[in-house]
Every structure is written in structure tokens, then in C-alpha cells.
Biotite code that builds the C-alpha atoms (Angstrom):
import biotite.structure as struc

atoms = struc.array([
    struc.Atom([17.918, 9.835, 37.969], chain_id="A", res_id=1, res_name="UNK", atom_name="CA", element="C"),
    struc.Atom([15.659, 12.705, 38.285], chain_id="A", res_id=2, res_name="UNK", atom_name="CA", element="C"),
    struc.Atom([16.415, 14.483, 35.050], chain_id="A", res_id=3, res_name="UNK", atom_name="CA", element="C"),
    struc.Atom([13.085, 14.489, 33.285], chain_id="A", res_id=4, res_name="UNK", atom_name="CA", element="C"),
    struc.Atom([11.144, 15.989, 36.115], chain_id="A", res_id=5, res_name="UNK", atom_name="CA", element="C"),
    struc.Atom([13.962, 18.447, 36.741], chain_id="A", res_id=6, res_name="UNK", atom_name="CA", element="C"),
    struc.Atom([13.959, 19.446, 33.113], chain_id="A", res_id=7, res_name="UNK", atom_name="CA", element="C"),
    struc.Atom([10.185, 19.849, 32.784], chain_id="A", res_id=8, res_name="UNK", atom_name="CA", element="C"),
    struc.Atom([9.911, 21.759, 36.001], chain_id="A", res_id=9, res_name="UNK", atom_name="CA", element="C"),
    struc.Atom([12.986, 23.844, 35.065], chain_id="A", res_id=10, res_name="UNK", atom_name="CA", element="C"),
    struc.Atom([11.295, 24.771, 31.830], chain_id="A", res_id=11, res_name="UNK", atom_name="CA", element="C"),
    struc.Atom([8.359, 26.069, 33.876], chain_id="A", res_id=12, res_name="UNK", atom_name="CA", element="C"),
    struc.Atom([10.501, 27.707, 36.538], chain_id="A", res_id=13, res_name="UNK", atom_name="CA", element="C"),
    struc.Atom([12.872, 29.423, 34.170], chain_id="A", res_id=14, res_name="UNK", atom_name="CA", element="C"),
    struc.Atom([10.388, 30.508, 31.567], chain_id="A", res_id=15, res_name="UNK", atom_name="CA", element="C"),
    struc.Atom([9.908, 34.275, 31.514], chain_id="A", res_id=16, res_name="UNK", atom_name="CA", element="C"),
    struc.Atom([6.316, 33.582, 30.478], chain_id="A", res_id=17, res_name="UNK", atom_name="CA", element="C"),
    struc.Atom([5.410, 32.071, 33.830], chain_id="A", res_id=18, res_name="UNK", atom_name="CA", element="C"),
    struc.Atom([6.224, 33.860, 37.030], chain_id="A", res_id=19, res_name="UNK", atom_name="CA", element="C"),
    struc.Atom([5.022, 31.441, 39.780], chain_id="A", res_id=20, res_name="UNK", atom_name="CA", element="C"),
    struc.Atom([5.716, 33.897, 42.574], chain_id="A", res_id=21, res_name="UNK", atom_name="CA", element="C"),
    struc.Atom([3.198, 36.243, 40.987], chain_id="A", res_id=22, res_name="UNK", atom_name="CA", element="C"),
    struc.Atom([0.537, 33.664, 40.257], chain_id="A", res_id=23, res_name="UNK", atom_name="CA", element="C"),
    struc.Atom([-0.338, 31.520, 43.288], chain_id="A", res_id=24, res_name="UNK", atom_name="CA", element="C"),
    struc.Atom([-2.916, 29.447, 41.485], chain_id="A", res_id=25, res_name="UNK", atom_name="CA", element="C"),
    struc.Atom([-0.410, 28.643, 38.759], chain_id="A", res_id=26, res_name="UNK", atom_name="CA", element="C"),
    struc.Atom([2.123, 27.655, 41.467], chain_id="A", res_id=27, res_name="UNK", atom_name="CA", element="C"),
    struc.Atom([-0.442, 25.397, 43.029], chain_id="A", res_id=28, res_name="UNK", atom_name="CA", element="C"),
    struc.Atom([-1.092, 23.717, 39.627], chain_id="A", res_id=29, res_name="UNK", atom_name="CA", element="C"),
    struc.Atom([2.668, 23.231, 38.986], chain_id="A", res_id=30, res_name="UNK", atom_name="CA", element="C"),
    struc.Atom([3.261, 21.961, 42.507], chain_id="A", res_id=31, res_name="UNK", atom_name="CA", element="C"),
    struc.Atom([0.521, 19.320, 42.137], chain_id="A", res_id=32, res_name="UNK", atom_name="CA", element="C"),
    struc.Atom([1.843, 18.293, 38.727], chain_id="A", res_id=33, res_name="UNK", atom_name="CA", element="C"),
    struc.Atom([5.536, 18.302, 39.774], chain_id="A", res_id=34, res_name="UNK", atom_name="CA", element="C"),
    struc.Atom([4.978, 16.027, 42.728], chain_id="A", res_id=35, res_name="UNK", atom_name="CA", element="C"),
    struc.Atom([2.998, 13.424, 40.872], chain_id="A", res_id=36, res_name="UNK", atom_name="CA", element="C"),
    struc.Atom([5.211, 10.317, 40.709], chain_id="A", res_id=37, res_name="UNK", atom_name="CA", element="C"),
    struc.Atom([3.645, 9.208, 37.445], chain_id="A", res_id=38, res_name="UNK", atom_name="CA", element="C"),
    struc.Atom([4.247, 12.420, 35.589], chain_id="A", res_id=39, res_name="UNK", atom_name="CA", element="C"),
    struc.Atom([6.063, 11.485, 32.378], chain_id="A", res_id=40, res_name="UNK", atom_name="CA", element="C"),
    struc.Atom([6.764, 13.743, 29.417], chain_id="A", res_id=41, res_name="UNK", atom_name="CA", element="C"),
    struc.Atom([5.404, 11.391, 26.747], chain_id="A", res_id=42, res_name="UNK", atom_name="CA", element="C"),
    struc.Atom([2.220, 10.690, 28.787], chain_id="A", res_id=43, res_name="UNK", atom_name="CA", element="C"),
    struc.Atom([1.599, 14.407, 29.498], chain_id="A", res_id=44, res_name="UNK", atom_name="CA", element="C"),
    struc.Atom([2.194, 15.236, 25.789], chain_id="A", res_id=45, res_name="UNK", atom_name="CA", element="C"),
    struc.Atom([-0.203, 12.540, 24.655], chain_id="A", res_id=46, res_name="UNK", atom_name="CA", element="C"),
    struc.Atom([-2.862, 13.712, 27.172], chain_id="A", res_id=47, res_name="UNK", atom_name="CA", element="C"),
    struc.Atom([-2.551, 17.304, 25.936], chain_id="A", res_id=48, res_name="UNK", atom_name="CA", element="C"),
    struc.Atom([-2.706, 16.256, 22.275], chain_id="A", res_id=49, res_name="UNK", atom_name="CA", element="C"),
    struc.Atom([-6.524, 16.304, 21.989], chain_id="A", res_id=50, res_name="UNK", atom_name="CA", element="C"),
    struc.Atom([-6.727, 15.214, 18.361], chain_id="A", res_id=51, res_name="UNK", atom_name="CA", element="C"),
    struc.Atom([-3.825, 12.772, 18.475], chain_id="A", res_id=52, res_name="UNK", atom_name="CA", element="C"),
    struc.Atom([-1.849, 14.330, 15.617], chain_id="A", res_id=53, res_name="UNK", atom_name="CA", element="C"),
    struc.Atom([1.517, 14.361, 17.466], chain_id="A", res_id=54, res_name="UNK", atom_name="CA", element="C"),
    struc.Atom([1.572, 18.126, 18.047], chain_id="A", res_id=55, res_name="UNK", atom_name="CA", element="C"),
    struc.Atom([0.058, 20.563, 20.512], chain_id="A", res_id=56, res_name="UNK", atom_name="CA", element="C"),
    struc.Atom([-1.920, 23.731, 19.712], chain_id="A", res_id=57, res_name="UNK", atom_name="CA", element="C"),
    struc.Atom([-2.850, 26.484, 22.103], chain_id="A", res_id=58, res_name="UNK", atom_name="CA", element="C"),
    struc.Atom([-6.502, 25.443, 22.092], chain_id="A", res_id=59, res_name="UNK", atom_name="CA", element="C"),
    struc.Atom([-5.568, 21.893, 23.067], chain_id="A", res_id=60, res_name="UNK", atom_name="CA", element="C"),
    struc.Atom([-3.391, 23.148, 25.894], chain_id="A", res_id=61, res_name="UNK", atom_name="CA", element="C"),
    struc.Atom([-5.994, 25.636, 27.118], chain_id="A", res_id=62, res_name="UNK", atom_name="CA", element="C"),
    struc.Atom([-8.623, 22.901, 27.186], chain_id="A", res_id=63, res_name="UNK", atom_name="CA", element="C"),
    struc.Atom([-6.371, 20.456, 29.058], chain_id="A", res_id=64, res_name="UNK", atom_name="CA", element="C"),
    struc.Atom([-5.254, 23.074, 31.646], chain_id="A", res_id=65, res_name="UNK", atom_name="CA", element="C"),
    struc.Atom([-8.885, 24.180, 32.262], chain_id="A", res_id=66, res_name="UNK", atom_name="CA", element="C"),
    struc.Atom([-10.024, 20.552, 32.687], chain_id="A", res_id=67, res_name="UNK", atom_name="CA", element="C"),
    struc.Atom([-7.101, 19.717, 35.016], chain_id="A", res_id=68, res_name="UNK", atom_name="CA", element="C"),
    struc.Atom([-7.673, 22.822, 37.144], chain_id="A", res_id=69, res_name="UNK", atom_name="CA", element="C"),
    struc.Atom([-11.399, 22.105, 37.420], chain_id="A", res_id=70, res_name="UNK", atom_name="CA", element="C"),
    struc.Atom([-10.843, 18.486, 38.352], chain_id="A", res_id=71, res_name="UNK", atom_name="CA", element="C"),
    struc.Atom([-8.377, 19.465, 41.096], chain_id="A", res_id=72, res_name="UNK", atom_name="CA", element="C"),
    struc.Atom([-10.288, 22.519, 42.445], chain_id="A", res_id=73, res_name="UNK", atom_name="CA", element="C"),
    struc.Atom([-7.686, 24.942, 41.259], chain_id="A", res_id=74, res_name="UNK", atom_name="CA", element="C"),
    struc.Atom([-8.788, 28.452, 40.340], chain_id="A", res_id=75, res_name="UNK", atom_name="CA", element="C"),
    struc.Atom([-6.696, 29.707, 37.454], chain_id="A", res_id=76, res_name="UNK", atom_name="CA", element="C"),
    struc.Atom([-5.423, 33.298, 37.807], chain_id="A", res_id=77, res_name="UNK", atom_name="CA", element="C"),
    struc.Atom([-6.410, 36.105, 35.550], chain_id="A", res_id=78, res_name="UNK", atom_name="CA", element="C"),
    struc.Atom([-4.085, 36.223, 32.536], chain_id="A", res_id=79, res_name="UNK", atom_name="CA", element="C"),
    struc.Atom([-3.087, 32.541, 32.684], chain_id="A", res_id=80, res_name="UNK", atom_name="CA", element="C"),
    struc.Atom([-3.851, 32.152, 28.934], chain_id="A", res_id=81, res_name="UNK", atom_name="CA", element="C"),
    struc.Atom([-1.416, 34.960, 28.167], chain_id="A", res_id=82, res_name="UNK", atom_name="CA", element="C"),
    struc.Atom([1.244, 33.234, 30.240], chain_id="A", res_id=83, res_name="UNK", atom_name="CA", element="C"),
    struc.Atom([0.667, 29.968, 28.484], chain_id="A", res_id=84, res_name="UNK", atom_name="CA", element="C"),
    struc.Atom([0.669, 31.652, 25.038], chain_id="A", res_id=85, res_name="UNK", atom_name="CA", element="C"),
    struc.Atom([4.047, 33.276, 25.937], chain_id="A", res_id=86, res_name="UNK", atom_name="CA", element="C"),
    struc.Atom([5.499, 29.934, 26.913], chain_id="A", res_id=87, res_name="UNK", atom_name="CA", element="C"),
    struc.Atom([4.041, 28.278, 23.814], chain_id="A", res_id=88, res_name="UNK", atom_name="CA", element="C"),
    struc.Atom([5.588, 30.935, 21.587], chain_id="A", res_id=89, res_name="UNK", atom_name="CA", element="C"),
    struc.Atom([9.071, 30.357, 23.243], chain_id="A", res_id=90, res_name="UNK", atom_name="CA", element="C"),
    struc.Atom([8.842, 26.622, 22.647], chain_id="A", res_id=91, res_name="UNK", atom_name="CA", element="C"),
    struc.Atom([7.403, 26.710, 19.040], chain_id="A", res_id=92, res_name="UNK", atom_name="CA", element="C"),
    struc.Atom([10.806, 27.026, 17.329], chain_id="A", res_id=93, res_name="UNK", atom_name="CA", element="C"),
    struc.Atom([9.481, 27.144, 13.804], chain_id="A", res_id=94, res_name="UNK", atom_name="CA", element="C"),
    struc.Atom([6.488, 29.376, 14.646], chain_id="A", res_id=95, res_name="UNK", atom_name="CA", element="C"),
    struc.Atom([4.023, 27.065, 12.935], chain_id="A", res_id=96, res_name="UNK", atom_name="CA", element="C"),
    struc.Atom([1.474, 27.322, 15.718], chain_id="A", res_id=97, res_name="UNK", atom_name="CA", element="C"),
    struc.Atom([2.161, 23.706, 16.835], chain_id="A", res_id=98, res_name="UNK", atom_name="CA", element="C"),
    struc.Atom([4.553, 22.306, 19.375], chain_id="A", res_id=99, res_name="UNK", atom_name="CA", element="C"),
    struc.Atom([6.117, 18.871, 18.665], chain_id="A", res_id=100, res_name="UNK", atom_name="CA", element="C"),
    struc.Atom([7.720, 16.544, 21.197], chain_id="A", res_id=101, res_name="UNK", atom_name="CA", element="C"),
    struc.Atom([11.072, 17.470, 19.684], chain_id="A", res_id=102, res_name="UNK", atom_name="CA", element="C"),
    struc.Atom([10.477, 21.162, 20.352], chain_id="A", res_id=103, res_name="UNK", atom_name="CA", element="C"),
    struc.Atom([9.460, 20.445, 23.929], chain_id="A", res_id=104, res_name="UNK", atom_name="CA", element="C"),
    struc.Atom([12.582, 18.325, 24.579], chain_id="A", res_id=105, res_name="UNK", atom_name="CA", element="C"),
    struc.Atom([14.763, 21.047, 23.062], chain_id="A", res_id=106, res_name="UNK", atom_name="CA", element="C"),
    struc.Atom([13.190, 23.796, 25.231], chain_id="A", res_id=107, res_name="UNK", atom_name="CA", element="C"),
    struc.Atom([13.586, 21.723, 28.358], chain_id="A", res_id=108, res_name="UNK", atom_name="CA", element="C"),
    struc.Atom([17.196, 20.952, 27.605], chain_id="A", res_id=109, res_name="UNK", atom_name="CA", element="C"),
    struc.Atom([17.916, 24.587, 26.805], chain_id="A", res_id=110, res_name="UNK", atom_name="CA", element="C"),
    struc.Atom([16.227, 25.807, 29.972], chain_id="A", res_id=111, res_name="UNK", atom_name="CA", element="C"),
    struc.Atom([18.710, 23.928, 32.067], chain_id="A", res_id=112, res_name="UNK", atom_name="CA", element="C"),
    struc.Atom([21.706, 24.622, 29.858], chain_id="A", res_id=113, res_name="UNK", atom_name="CA", element="C"),
    struc.Atom([22.534, 27.959, 31.473], chain_id="A", res_id=114, res_name="UNK", atom_name="CA", element="C"),
    struc.Atom([25.775, 28.551, 29.642], chain_id="A", res_id=115, res_name="UNK", atom_name="CA", element="C"),
    struc.Atom([24.320, 27.585, 26.257], chain_id="A", res_id=116, res_name="UNK", atom_name="CA", element="C"),
    struc.Atom([27.096, 25.155, 25.447], chain_id="A", res_id=117, res_name="UNK", atom_name="CA", element="C"),
    struc.Atom([24.700, 22.441, 24.318], chain_id="A", res_id=118, res_name="UNK", atom_name="CA", element="C"),
    struc.Atom([25.350, 20.249, 27.405], chain_id="A", res_id=119, res_name="UNK", atom_name="CA", element="C"),
    struc.Atom([24.417, 20.086, 31.049], chain_id="A", res_id=120, res_name="UNK", atom_name="CA", element="C"),
    struc.Atom([27.052, 20.318, 33.757], chain_id="A", res_id=121, res_name="UNK", atom_name="CA", element="C"),
    struc.Atom([26.461, 18.908, 37.173], chain_id="A", res_id=122, res_name="UNK", atom_name="CA", element="C"),
    struc.Atom([26.305, 22.417, 38.501], chain_id="A", res_id=123, res_name="UNK", atom_name="CA", element="C"),
    struc.Atom([23.624, 23.495, 36.024], chain_id="A", res_id=124, res_name="UNK", atom_name="CA", element="C"),
    struc.Atom([21.678, 20.394, 36.841], chain_id="A", res_id=125, res_name="UNK", atom_name="CA", element="C"),
    struc.Atom([21.819, 20.957, 40.599], chain_id="A", res_id=126, res_name="UNK", atom_name="CA", element="C"),
    struc.Atom([21.080, 24.691, 40.210], chain_id="A", res_id=127, res_name="UNK", atom_name="CA", element="C"),
    struc.Atom([18.123, 23.745, 37.989], chain_id="A", res_id=128, res_name="UNK", atom_name="CA", element="C"),
    struc.Atom([16.770, 21.398, 40.540], chain_id="A", res_id=129, res_name="UNK", atom_name="CA", element="C"),
    struc.Atom([17.176, 23.946, 43.351], chain_id="A", res_id=130, res_name="UNK", atom_name="CA", element="C"),
    struc.Atom([15.440, 26.615, 41.214], chain_id="A", res_id=131, res_name="UNK", atom_name="CA", element="C"),
    struc.Atom([12.576, 24.299, 40.504], chain_id="A", res_id=132, res_name="UNK", atom_name="CA", element="C"),
    struc.Atom([12.187, 23.391, 44.152], chain_id="A", res_id=133, res_name="UNK", atom_name="CA", element="C"),
    struc.Atom([12.165, 27.023, 45.088], chain_id="A", res_id=134, res_name="UNK", atom_name="CA", element="C"),
    struc.Atom([9.582, 27.886, 42.474], chain_id="A", res_id=135, res_name="UNK", atom_name="CA", element="C"),
    struc.Atom([7.178, 25.134, 43.538], chain_id="A", res_id=136, res_name="UNK", atom_name="CA", element="C"),
    struc.Atom([7.756, 25.580, 47.253], chain_id="A", res_id=137, res_name="UNK", atom_name="CA", element="C"),
    struc.Atom([9.282, 22.146, 47.693], chain_id="A", res_id=138, res_name="UNK", atom_name="CA", element="C"),
    struc.Atom([11.970, 21.221, 50.229], chain_id="A", res_id=139, res_name="UNK", atom_name="CA", element="C"),
    struc.Atom([14.722, 19.016, 48.938], chain_id="A", res_id=140, res_name="UNK", atom_name="CA", element="C"),
    struc.Atom([15.749, 16.065, 51.083], chain_id="A", res_id=141, res_name="UNK", atom_name="CA", element="C"),
    struc.Atom([19.119, 15.777, 52.767], chain_id="A", res_id=142, res_name="UNK", atom_name="CA", element="C"),
    struc.Atom([21.717, 14.371, 50.423], chain_id="A", res_id=143, res_name="UNK", atom_name="CA", element="C"),
    struc.Atom([19.875, 15.223, 47.225], chain_id="A", res_id=144, res_name="UNK", atom_name="CA", element="C"),
    struc.Atom([22.986, 16.713, 45.641], chain_id="A", res_id=145, res_name="UNK", atom_name="CA", element="C"),
    struc.Atom([24.915, 13.495, 46.142], chain_id="A", res_id=146, res_name="UNK", atom_name="CA", element="C"),
    struc.Atom([22.051, 11.507, 44.618], chain_id="A", res_id=147, res_name="UNK", atom_name="CA", element="C"),
    struc.Atom([21.917, 13.800, 41.598], chain_id="A", res_id=148, res_name="UNK", atom_name="CA", element="C"),
    struc.Atom([25.658, 13.642, 41.234], chain_id="A", res_id=149, res_name="UNK", atom_name="CA", element="C"),
    struc.Atom([25.478, 9.843, 41.208], chain_id="A", res_id=150, res_name="UNK", atom_name="CA", element="C"),
    struc.Atom([22.711, 9.876, 38.595], chain_id="A", res_id=151, res_name="UNK", atom_name="CA", element="C"),
    struc.Atom([24.579, 12.495, 36.574], chain_id="A", res_id=152, res_name="UNK", atom_name="CA", element="C"),
    struc.Atom([27.724, 10.332, 36.508], chain_id="A", res_id=153, res_name="UNK", atom_name="CA", element="C"),
    struc.Atom([25.657, 7.379, 35.236], chain_id="A", res_id=154, res_name="UNK", atom_name="CA", element="C"),
    struc.Atom([24.062, 9.481, 32.445], chain_id="A", res_id=155, res_name="UNK", atom_name="CA", element="C"),
    struc.Atom([27.461, 11.019, 31.503], chain_id="A", res_id=156, res_name="UNK", atom_name="CA", element="C"),
    struc.Atom([28.542, 7.859, 29.605], chain_id="A", res_id=157, res_name="UNK", atom_name="CA", element="C"),
    struc.Atom([31.592, 9.451, 27.972], chain_id="A", res_id=158, res_name="UNK", atom_name="CA", element="C"),
    struc.Atom([32.857, 10.689, 31.352], chain_id="A", res_id=159, res_name="UNK", atom_name="CA", element="C"),
    struc.Atom([33.239, 14.225, 29.926], chain_id="A", res_id=160, res_name="UNK", atom_name="CA", element="C"),
    struc.Atom([31.734, 15.920, 33.014], chain_id="A", res_id=161, res_name="UNK", atom_name="CA", element="C"),
    struc.Atom([28.829, 17.057, 30.831], chain_id="A", res_id=162, res_name="UNK", atom_name="CA", element="C"),
    struc.Atom([25.566, 15.474, 29.722], chain_id="A", res_id=163, res_name="UNK", atom_name="CA", element="C"),
    struc.Atom([24.691, 15.883, 26.090], chain_id="A", res_id=164, res_name="UNK", atom_name="CA", element="C"),
    struc.Atom([21.093, 15.656, 24.656], chain_id="A", res_id=165, res_name="UNK", atom_name="CA", element="C"),
    struc.Atom([22.121, 12.298, 23.148], chain_id="A", res_id=166, res_name="UNK", atom_name="CA", element="C"),
    struc.Atom([23.262, 10.929, 26.548], chain_id="A", res_id=167, res_name="UNK", atom_name="CA", element="C"),
    struc.Atom([20.111, 12.197, 28.240], chain_id="A", res_id=168, res_name="UNK", atom_name="CA", element="C"),
    struc.Atom([17.875, 10.660, 25.611], chain_id="A", res_id=169, res_name="UNK", atom_name="CA", element="C"),
    struc.Atom([19.699, 7.373, 25.891], chain_id="A", res_id=170, res_name="UNK", atom_name="CA", element="C"),
    struc.Atom([19.269, 7.403, 29.663], chain_id="A", res_id=171, res_name="UNK", atom_name="CA", element="C"),
    struc.Atom([15.603, 8.131, 29.336], chain_id="A", res_id=172, res_name="UNK", atom_name="CA", element="C"),
    struc.Atom([15.183, 5.319, 26.834], chain_id="A", res_id=173, res_name="UNK", atom_name="CA", element="C"),
    struc.Atom([17.052, 2.834, 29.064], chain_id="A", res_id=174, res_name="UNK", atom_name="CA", element="C"),
    struc.Atom([15.510, 3.868, 32.419], chain_id="A", res_id=175, res_name="UNK", atom_name="CA", element="C"),
    struc.Atom([12.318, 5.711, 31.523], chain_id="A", res_id=176, res_name="UNK", atom_name="CA", element="C"),
    struc.Atom([11.192, 9.110, 32.751], chain_id="A", res_id=177, res_name="UNK", atom_name="CA", element="C"),
    struc.Atom([12.052, 9.641, 36.425], chain_id="A", res_id=178, res_name="UNK", atom_name="CA", element="C"),
    struc.Atom([10.167, 11.952, 38.733], chain_id="A", res_id=179, res_name="UNK", atom_name="CA", element="C"),
    struc.Atom([11.057, 14.919, 40.923], chain_id="A", res_id=180, res_name="UNK", atom_name="CA", element="C"),
    struc.Atom([9.218, 13.663, 43.985], chain_id="A", res_id=181, res_name="UNK", atom_name="CA", element="C"),
    struc.Atom([12.091, 11.356, 44.872], chain_id="A", res_id=182, res_name="UNK", atom_name="CA", element="C"),
    struc.Atom([14.262, 14.418, 45.667], chain_id="A", res_id=183, res_name="UNK", atom_name="CA", element="C"),
    struc.Atom([11.794, 16.035, 47.955], chain_id="A", res_id=184, res_name="UNK", atom_name="CA", element="C"),
    struc.Atom([11.373, 15.650, 51.707], chain_id="A", res_id=185, res_name="UNK", atom_name="CA", element="C"),
])
């Protein structure tokens, strides 16, 4: 079950605020992060939350990205803060200048939900994974679609052919946050 990494990377890949094909250093940063097996939404959120108040502000995110890039020898492109601010604005549903975990989860889910019906179809899920792989320059392994279909079926507990936010959350609670690296060659 590769849904968390798919979703987080899909959020990055589908966001109009970040165009990875126009920002090679950003692509390098995303590629490094997307291929880390231990990348988990709750851990990333906690690491970004500098003051531990349960929400993220732009200064906290800027600080974390700068530190991460420096530690990994990544030169951030000109205008990266503007890109991050655009993404932040798109996620901050109530425009209070803070992003909560709930807002992040909603944005991720909505990024994959291409037809805006409030659920993920297998096609949306597979297209999202392919889009993410394309954006980060990853090659998906042979048979990845079958692996995703199997995981999708397990998450679709009501056998409706769609995965709701509730079903996804239940799968994450039961199995934890999976990673995208398992689908790559």
C-alpha cells in the first residue's frame, strides 16, 4: 500500500505552485525526499513544526527547507520561497496563516481526486502515481499497477470501487504510512 507517498508526492506534482520541470533544484529536493523509505506524513509534519504547536507557518517551512537543502548539498532555485508560499496558500483552507495536519491531508486527497467526487478511483490512483514518478524522474518497476490494484482493493473495504477519505485513514491507522520507493525500480 503506497498511498501516503503517492498522495504526498501527488500534492507536490500536481500543485500549480511548484513546477518541478522548471526548477531542477526543487526536483532534486523532492526526489531525495520521495525516495526516502522512512518518509511519513506525521513525522515530516512534526519536523516542520518548529514550535510544536500542531500547525505550520511559512517561516517554519522556510527554515526547515533551508536546513534540509543545506544538509544535503542542494542549492535552492531563485523564487523557491514564492513557490512554497503559493503551495501554502492553496493548502491553508481557512486562510489563517497556519496549516494543520487536517488541511494537509485534505489537500493531498484532493490532489489525487481528479474528478472531485470525494473519492479515489483505481485509475486516479494509478495516474497519480505515474504523474509523481514522471515529476521526480523515477522509473516504476514492472508490475507496479497490479501491486497498486491489490493495495487499492484492500483499502476499498466497502468494495465500491472507490476509496473514501475514511477508508484511506483507516488503512493508514492499521498499516501505517507506506512509502513510494517500493514502487520504483
